[in-house]
C-alpha positions as CSV (number, residue, x, y, z in Angstrom):
1,M,75.2,92.0,-135.1
2,I,74.9,91.9,-138.7
3,E,77.4,95.5,-138.9
4,M,80.1,93.5,-137.6
5,E,79.3,90.5,-139.9
6,N,80.2,93.3,-142.3
7,Q,83.3,94.0,-140.5
8,D,84.2,90.9,-140.8
9,W,84.1,90.1,-137.4
10,K,84.2,85.8,-136.4
11,I,81.2,85.5,-134.3
12,E,81.4,82.7,-132.0
13,F,78.9,82.0,-128.8
14,T,81.1,80.1,-125.7
15,W,80.1,80.4,-122.1
16,I,82.4,83.1,-120.1
17,K,82.5,84.1,-116.6
18,A,79.8,87.1,-116.2
19,Q,81.1,90.1,-114.9
20,A,84.9,89.5,-115.2
21,G,85.6,92.6,-117.5
22,H,85.8,90.5,-120.8
23,R,85.7,93.2,-123.5
24,G,83.4,90.6,-126.1
25,N,81.1,90.4,-123.1
26,E,80.4,93.7,-121.9
27,L,80.4,94.6,-125.8
28,A,77.4,92.1,-125.8
29,D,75.5,92.8,-122.5
30,R,75.6,96.6,-123.6
31,T,74.7,95.7,-127.2
32,A,71.6,93.3,-125.7
33,K,70.5,96.5,-123.7
34,E,70.4,98.9,-126.5
35,A,68.3,96.4,-128.0
36,A,66.1,95.9,-125.2
37,T,65.2,99.8,-125.0
38,N,64.5,100.3,-128.5
39,S,61.0,101.5,-129.2
40,D,62.0,100.6,-133.1
41,I,61.4,97.1,-132.6
42,E,57.8,96.1,-132.4
43,C,58.3,92.8,-131.2
44,Y,59.5,89.8,-130.2
45,R,59.5,86.5,-129.9
46,R,61.3,83.6,-128.0
47,I,63.0,81.5,-130.5
48,P,62.6,77.7,-129.3
49,K,66.6,76.6,-128.2
50,S,65.7,73.8,-131.2
51,T,65.1,76.3,-133.6
52,V,68.4,77.1,-132.6
53,R,70.2,74.0,-132.8
54,R,68.4,72.9,-136.1
55,E,69.3,76.4,-137.9
56,L,72.9,75.9,-136.4
57,S,73.3,72.0,-137.7
58,D,71.5,73.0,-140.9
59,N,74.2,76.3,-141.7
60,G,77.2,73.9,-140.5
61,V,76.2,71.1,-142.8
62,T,76.1,73.4,-145.5
63,R,79.1,74.8,-145.4
64,W,81.0,71.3,-144.7
65,Q,79.3,70.3,-148.1
66,G,81.1,73.5,-149.2
67,E,84.4,73.0,-148.7
68,W,83.5,69.0,-148.9
69,D,82.9,70.6,-152.9
70,N,85.8,72.6,-153.9
71,T,88.3,70.6,-151.6
72,T,90.7,68.6,-154.0
73,K,91.8,66.0,-151.6
74,G,89.7,62.8,-150.4
75,A,88.7,62.2,-154.1
76,N,88.0,58.1,-153.0
77,T,85.9,59.1,-150.0
78,K,84.1,61.6,-152.1
79,S,83.0,58.2,-155.0
80,F,81.4,56.5,-151.9
81,F,80.1,59.9,-149.6
82,P,79.4,62.4,-152.1
83,K,76.8,64.4,-150.1
84,I,77.4,65.6,-146.0
85,A,73.6,65.8,-145.3
86,D,73.2,62.2,-146.7
87,R,76.2,60.5,-145.2
88,L,75.5,62.5,-141.9
89,K,71.7,60.2,-141.8
90,L,73.5,57.4,-142.0
91,K,74.0,54.7,-139.0
92,I,77.8,53.2,-140.3
93,N,79.6,50.8,-138.1
94,V,83.4,52.2,-138.6
95,T,86.2,49.3,-138.8
96,P,89.5,49.6,-139.8
97,N,88.8,48.1,-142.8
98,F,85.6,49.9,-143.7
99,T,88.2,53.3,-143.3
100,T,90.8,51.4,-145.5
101,M,88.5,51.0,-148.1
102,V,86.7,54.1,-148.0
103,T,89.7,56.3,-148.2
104,G,91.9,54.2,-150.4
105,H,95.1,53.9,-147.8
106,G,96.3,50.9,-146.3
107,N,96.4,47.8,-147.5
108,I,93.2,45.5,-148.5
109,K,93.7,41.8,-149.6
């Protein structure tokens, strides 16, 4: 998989019907079989789904933060929510007036 990333492959996880002749699925099956029969692999550790979910979420938030930091749009909203992770922790009742205030769009009297 690292080789694919180095070749700028875009890797996505999604369900597809098995045994349907999808090129990517056939490649994944072949790669999985090679890894399973590779004698160079010393051990196998199962990783809990919760760990995978947390890492994917953390990576997503980190990527989102990078995009948020680099965009030239949303300056008013950034002043309220500079850190994506902090905003995600908040329980906010989003109303039209709240959205108008935070984004700076619309008419508030």
